[in-house]
KEKE-3310 file (N, C-alpha, C; in steps of 0.2 Angstrom, whole numbers, plus 5000, padded with zeros to 4 digits):
npx = (5004:5003:5007:4998:5004:5014:5011:4999:4992:4994:4986:4973:4972:4973:4962:4951:4953:4956:4948:4947:4949:4964:4981:4990:5003:5010:5002:5007:5020:5020:5012:5022:5032:5026:5024:5037:5044:5037:5040:5053:5055:5048:5056:5069:5066:5063:5074:5086:5084:5075:5085:5091:5083:5075:5064:5058:5057:5063:5076:5079:5078:5088:5099:5097:5101:5114:5120:5118:5122:5122:5106:5092:5075:5064:5069:5074:5061:5056:5065:5065:5053:5043:5028:5031:5026:5026:5040:5044:5039:5046:5060:5061:5061:5071:5081:5080:5085:5099:5104:5102:5103:5095:5098:5101:5096:5108:5104:5092:5079:5069:5069:5075:5088:5094:5107:5118:5121:5138:5135:5125:5132:5142:5132:5126:5138:5141:5129:5125:5133:5127:5113:5116:5121:5109:5102:5110:5106:5092:5093:5100:5094:5097:5108:5124:5124:5109:5105:5110:5103:5090:5091:5093:5080:5072:5076:5072:5059:5057:5063:5054:5042:5046:5050:5038:5026:5019:5014:5006:4998:4991:4985:4976:4968:4963:4969:4966:4969:4974:4963:4962:4972:4965:4961:4955:4944:4927:4917:4910:4893)
npy = (4995:5010:5026:5042:5056:5068:5082:5081:5076:5086:5097:5092:5091:5105:5108:5103:5107:5120:5131:5128:5133:5129:5123:5125:5124:5117:5103:5101:5098:5086:5078:5076:5071:5057:5053:5055:5044:5033:5032:5031:5019:5010:5010:5007:4994:4988:4990:4986:4977:4967:4958:4952:4946:4952:4961:4978:4980:4969:4971:4984:4979:4970:4982:4989:4980:4977:4989:4992:4981:4967:4966:4970:4963:4970:4983:4983:4981:4995:5004:5000:5004:4996:4983:4973:4960:4960:4960:4949:4939:4943:4942:4928:4923:4929:4923:4909:4910:4912:4924:4931:4929:4922:4927:4922:4933:4940:4942:4941:4929:4930:4939:4942:4943:4951:4946:4947:4935:4928:4927:4936:4948:4949:4950:4963:4970:4969:4972:4986:4996:4996:5000:5011:5018:5019:5027:5040:5040:5044:5056:5065:5076:5086:5098:5096:5104:5106:5093:5092:5102:5097:5085:5089:5099:5087:5080:5089:5089:5075:5076:5084:5078:5066:5073:5082:5076:5066:5073:5083:5071:5068:5081:5082:5070:5073:5068:5053:5036:5031:5025:5007:5000:4994:4982:4986:4979:4975:4969:4954:4949)
npz = (5000:4995:5003:5004:4995:5005:5003:4998:5008:5018:5012:5013:5026:5029:5023:5030:5044:5044:5048:5062:5078:5082:5088:5074:5070:5080:5079:5066:5068:5076:5069:5057:5064:5067:5054:5047:5056:5053:5039:5039:5047:5038:5026:5030:5036:5024:5016:5023:5036:5032:5023:5033:5039:5049:5058:5062:5076:5082:5078:5086:5099:5098:5097:5109:5119:5113:5114:5128:5134:5144:5149:5161:5156:5159:5157:5146:5138:5141:5136:5123:5119:5119:5125:5140:5136:5122:5120:5125:5115:5106:5111:5112:5098:5094:5101:5098:5086:5090:5092:5106:5123:5137:5154:5171:5183:5194:5208:5210:5207:5201:5191:5173:5164:5147:5134:5121:5110:5104:5091:5089:5093:5081:5071:5073:5072:5059:5053:5057:5050:5038:5042:5046:5034:5028:5036:5035:5022:5023:5030:5021:5014:5022:5029:5038:5050:5050:5053:5066:5073:5070:5077:5090:5092:5091:5103:5113:5113:5117:5130:5135:5136:5143:5155:5159:5156:5164:5175:5167:5162:5173:5176:5167:5167:5180:5190:5190:5185:5169:5156:5155:5141:5125:5115:5104:5099:5101:5115:5115:5113)
capx = (5000:5007:5004:4996:5010:5013:5009:4993:4989:4994:4982:4967:4971:4971:4953:4947:4954:4959:4945:4945:4955:4970:4987:4992:5011:5011:4999:5011:5027:5018:5010:5027:5036:5024:5024:5044:5046:5034:5043:5060:5054:5046:5063:5075:5065:5063:5081:5091:5081:5073:5089:5093:5077:5074:5059:5060:5056:5069:5083:5077:5080:5096:5102:5097:5106:5121:5122:5119:5126:5117:5101:5086:5070:5061:5073:5075:5056:5056:5071:5064:5046:5037:5027:5035:5024:5031:5047:5044:5040:5052:5066:5060:5062:5079:5084:5079:5089:5104:5106:5101:5102:5092:5103:5097:5099:5112:5102:5083:5078:5062:5070:5080:5093:5095:5112:5118:5127:5144:5132:5122:5136:5144:5127:5126:5143:5141:5123:5125:5136:5122:5108:5117:5121:5102:5101:5113:5102:5086:5095:5103:5092:5098:5116:5127:5121:5102:5104:5111:5097:5084:5091:5093:5073:5068:5078:5069:5052:5057:5065:5048:5036:5049:5050:5032:5022:5016:5011:5001:4992:4988:4981:4970:4962:4960:4972:4964:4973:4971:4959:4966:4973:4960:4964:4950:4938:4922:4916:4904:4886)
capy = (5001:5018:5032:5047:5060:5072:5088:5081:5075:5093:5101:5088:5093:5112:5111:5100:5109:5127:5135:5127:5136:5123:5125:5120:5122:5110:5099:5098:5095:5080:5074:5075:5066:5052:5052:5052:5038:5028:5032:5029:5012:5006:5011:5003:4988:4985:4990:4982:4973:4959:4955:4948:4943:4955:4966:4985:4979:4965:4976:4988:4975:4970:4987:4990:4976:4979:4995:4993:4976:4962:4971:4967:4963:4976:4988:4984:4984:5001:5007:4999:5007:4991:4980:4966:4953:4960:4959:4941:4936:4946:4939:4921:4923:4931:4918:4905:4912:4910:4930:4934:4923:4924:4926:4923:4939:4938:4942:4940:4924:4931:4943:4940:4948:4948:4948:4946:4929:4929:4928:4942:4954:4948:4953:4970:4973:4969:4975:4992:5000:4996:5004:5019:5021:5022:5034:5045:5041:5047:5062:5067:5083:5092:5099:5093:5109:5105:5086:5092:5106:5093:5081:5093:5099:5082:5078:5093:5086:5069:5078:5089:5072:5064:5077:5084:5071:5063:5079:5083:5068:5068:5086:5081:5065:5075:5063:5047:5032:5031:5018:5003:4999:4990:4979:4989:4973:4976:4964:4949:4949)
capz = (4999:4995:5007:5001:4995:5011:5001:4997:5015:5022:5009:5016:5033:5030:5021:5035:5050:5043:5051:5068:5083:5086:5086:5067:5069:5083:5075:5058:5071:5077:5063:5055:5068:5065:5047:5047:5059:5049:5034:5041:5049:5033:5022:5034:5037:5016:5012:5026:5039:5029:5021:5038:5043:5056:5059:5066:5083:5084:5078:5091:5104:5099:5098:5115:5121:5110:5117:5135:5138:5148:5153:5163:5151:5159:5155:5138:5135:5142:5132:5116:5119:5118:5131:5142:5133:5116:5122:5127:5109:5101:5114:5111:5092:5093:5105:5094:5080:5092:5094:5111:5127:5144:5159:5176:5186:5200:5214:5211:5203:5196:5185:5168:5159:5140:5132:5114:5109:5100:5084:5089:5092:5076:5067:5075:5070:5052:5051:5059:5046:5033:5044:5047:5028:5027:5041:5030:5015:5025:5031:5015:5011:5027:5030:5047:5055:5050:5056:5074:5074:5070:5082:5095:5093:5092:5109:5117:5113:5120:5136:5137:5138:5149:5161:5161:5152:5169:5177:5162:5161:5179:5176:5161:5170:5187:5195:5189:5183:5163:5155:5152:5135:5124:5108:5098:5098:5105:5119:5112:5117)
cpx = (5004:5004:5002:5003:5009:5010:5001:4988:4989:4988:4974:4966:4970:4963:4949:4947:4956:4955:4943:4952:4959:4976:4991:4999:5012:5008:5004:5018:5026:5016:5016:5032:5033:5025:5032:5046:5044:5037:5050:5060:5053:5053:5067:5073:5065:5071:5087:5090:5079:5078:5092:5089:5075:5068:5061:5061:5063:5075:5083:5080:5086:5100:5103:5101:5114:5124:5124:5122:5121:5111:5095:5079:5066:5063:5074:5068:5055:5060:5068:5057:5041:5035:5032:5032:5026:5037:5048:5044:5044:5060:5066:5062:5069:5084:5085:5083:5098:5108:5105:5102:5100:5097:5100:5100:5103:5110:5094:5082:5073:5063:5076:5084:5093:5103:5114:5123:5132:5141:5128:5125:5140:5138:5128:5132:5144:5134:5122:5127:5131:5115:5110:5118:5113:5100:5104:5109:5095:5087:5098:5100:5094:5107:5118:5124:5114:5100:5105:5105:5091:5085:5091:5084:5069:5068:5074:5062:5053:5058:5057:5042:5040:5048:5043:5026:5016:5012:5005:4996:4988:4983:4975:4966:4961:4964:4971:4969:4970:4967:4963:4967:4968:4964:4959:4944:4934:4920:4910:4898:4882)
cpy = (5006:5023:5038:5051:5066:5079:5087:5079:5084:5098:5097:5092:5100:5114:5108:5105:5116:5131:5133:5129:5131:5126:5120:5120:5117:5104:5096:5095:5087:5075:5072:5070:5060:5049:5051:5047:5032:5027:5028:5021:5008:5006:5007:4996:4984:4985:4987:4977:4966:4955:4949:4946:4945:4960:4972:4983:4974:4968:4981:4985:4973:4975:4990:4986:4976:4984:4996:4987:4972:4967:4968:4968:4968:4983:4990:4984:4991:5006:5006:5002:5002:4988:4975:4960:4955:4958:4950:4938:4937:4941:4931:4920:4924:4926:4911:4904:4912:4918:4934:4927:4926:4922:4928:4929:4937:4937:4941:4935:4926:4935:4940:4945:4946:4950:4946:4940:4931:4931:4934:4948:4954:4951:4960:4973:4974:4972:4982:4998:5002:5000:5010:5022:5023:5028:5040:5046:5045:5055:5066:5075:5087:5092:5097:5098:5108:5099:5088:5097:5102:5088:5085:5096:5093:5079:5083:5091:5080:5071:5081:5083:5068:5066:5079:5080:5068:5067:5081:5078:5067:5075:5086:5076:5067:5070:5056:5043:5032:5025:5013:5000:4994:4987:4982:4984:4975:4969:4960:4950:4955)
cpz = (5001:4999:5002:5001:5001:5010:5001:5004:5019:5019:5013:5024:5034:5028:5026:5041:5049:5047:5059:5073:5087:5084:5079:5067:5073:5081:5070:5063:5072:5073:5058:5058:5066:5060:5045:5050:5055:5043:5033:5041:5041:5027:5024:5034:5028:5014:5015:5031:5036:5026:5026:5042:5050:5055:5063:5074:5085:5083:5083:5098:5104:5099:5105:5119:5119:5113:5124:5139:5140:5152:5155:5159:5153:5157:5147:5135:5135:5136:5124:5113:5116:5125:5133:5138:5126:5116:5122:5121:5104:5103:5111:5103:5091:5097:5101:5087:5084:5093:5100:5116:5133:5148:5166:5181:5194:5206:5216:5205:5198:5191:5180:5164:5151:5138:5126:5115:5105:5092:5084:5089:5085:5071:5068:5072:5063:5049:5052:5053:5040:5034:5045:5040:5026:5031:5038:5024:5017:5027:5027:5013:5016:5029:5037:5051:5057:5054:5064:5077:5074:5077:5089:5097:5094:5101:5113:5118:5117:5128:5139:5140:5143:5155:5164:5160:5158:5173:5173:5161:5167:5178:5171:5164:5176:5191:5194:5185:5174:5163:5153:5145:5132:5117:5102:5098:5104:5110:5115:5118:5115)
residu = (UNK:UNK:UNK:UNK:UNK:UNK:UNK:UNK:UNK:UNK:UNK:UNK:UNK:UNK:UNK:UNK:UNK:UNK:UNK:UNK:UNK:UNK:UNK:UNK:UNK:UNK:UNK:UNK:UNK:UNK:UNK:UNK:UNK:UNK:UNK:UNK:UNK:UNK:UNK:UNK:UNK:UNK:UNK:UNK:UNK:UNK:UNK:UNK:UNK:UNK:UNK:UNK:UNK:UNK:UNK:UNK:UNK:UNK:UNK:UNK:UNK:UNK:UNK:UNK:UNK:UNK:UNK:UNK:UNK:UNK:UNK:UNK:UNK:UNK:UNK:UNK:UNK:UNK:UNK:UNK:UNK:UNK:UNK:UNK:UNK:UNK:UNK:UNK:UNK:UNK:UNK:UNK:UNK:UNK:UNK:UNK:UNK:UNK:UNK:UNK:UNK:UNK:UNK:UNK:UNK:UNK:UNK:UNK:UNK:UNK:UNK:UNK:UNK:UNK:UNK:UNK:UNK:UNK:UNK:UNK:UNK:UNK:UNK:UNK:UNK:UNK:UNK:UNK:UNK:UNK:UNK:UNK:UNK:UNK:UNK:UNK:UNK:UNK:UNK:UNK:UNK:UNK:UNK:UNK:UNK:UNK:UNK:UNK:UNK:UNK:UNK:UNK:UNK:UNK:UNK:UNK:UNK:UNK:UNK:UNK:UNK:UNK:UNK:UNK:UNK:UNK:UNK:UNK:UNK:UNK:UNK:UNK:UNK:UNK:UNK:UNK:UNK:UNK:UNK:UNK:UNK:UNK:UNK:UNK:UNK:UNK:UNK:UNK:UNK)
# end
């Protein structure tokens, strides 16, 4: 499936929302973060990761463990931005391929660490230069200075959410816990 070109999408949004009193510039930032992330993910999966039979999520898990070393599964899931349940499935797949290993926590038998195997380490050392070449391809329209400015702006957005997001959620929900996540399926009956 081919996505609608970004210019066409922006025109449709402007036509639909142009007369509504909202923060259009901020909406464009967040919409383009999402669109850029989706486009990059799809491009890298199709150009680099499929060739080594990895999904984006599988790569991110390998990356987190490669950079951090042996890491508790809970922290790997947090850093990868996935649920512990999703990590369980991804880790099983990577383990069955001989790329990661589960390690008993040294002081708490209930917790588990993930570490790369020698094969996983070799894969990341050979794969990452190809991955990085696609990062360079994606960022090619930007100068080095624009790359640094964009990275800095995105970092500031992440820090904003990490630092103030919980307080904002509590304010919006009047201190209540968020509703549980749902699969989107309606209950039968």
